[in-house]
C-alpha angles and dihedrals in degrees: 000000000000090000091057093242126127142184131245136177118238117209100198131185109236120192121165097209149335114311093006123122117264137191142183120270127190123231129180117229110199130187094022112179113215089224091061117107115236091252092049088054090052089050090056092048090050091050089055092047091051093049089053091050095253130137111264119235111261114226134157124245141140126155097022088204101095093256110099102048093223098122108085115168128147105217118194089341096310124106107243093002140268101324124089119237099008136104125235091264089058093052113105132203091239085085090069136065140209112295097014117151108218118197113210124187138152126266104282117223135122089234090054104058116191115255097184134336105317097354118102133187107246096169088122086079089053091054091050091050091047090052094065116331094117145064118242099189111113108240100172116213121001109293123235108274096243097041091100109038111217123185112248093237091054093045091049091050092049090051090050089057093043091060090079108117095191095238096145098233089129090059094046092050096048117090087217095044089238120178094197096117093052093047093043091053093050093045094045096046093064096028091063095054127076091234089061099052102089092061098030097114096040090047098055093043093050096045095047090047091051091047091054092046090052091063102249116153130243127271118253095181100245091130099222084137096066091042091056098038112112089212094043093233107193120246086224086085089065090060089048092052092047090055091050091047094049091050092047092050091048094049093045090053091058099043110122115254118239111274115249135191112284131202115282 
């Protein structure tokens, strides 16, 4: 151990394809440097597997800077691992010690089916975003920054919601596999800004409807979502979205029906 490296055992979920049976397999990771990120350690293990003619472990990643939300591992039962407020790619091997057994599995949710090994299909989030997470009003070129005055408190709150990277940790942490925190962040981000007001009601109705159709569970307000979120999105946004949704449902129920031809 003079080099400062150590060895751990990885207990990894392996599944060859969607709908196929999977199981845990053990792999030894030797010469682990504590300054390695968790994904770098997996890269080294995969290199060794490839050299030996084995099938490398499939896992999702992209930016490796905690920005894109692609990395999606459940490590020792916790989405993204032991640290608070970081993604899997920001988890480092300094959190582990010689001889540790690390259990690695994909995010578990009916709406996130496994594609292979640790990779899941999270396109349900894309469909929710496509249902209303946008503004359709034509605004031309970028407006001058101060053309639409926004109170600092409102702007800060909108930015807090906009931090959501859509990784799905909130779903994986929730016992009901609820996507309420994700949807609430996307609804609140635009709902707080003046540009988002014309479609505010249609947006929340469409996004909640798409969320329900995707098979996500209901929220029971135990806040595992915020605890697991790498951006620590507040559960207060769920209450904000529920208020918007209730208002939109109420107003839609009292909208006048199109007039039709009556009897003469």
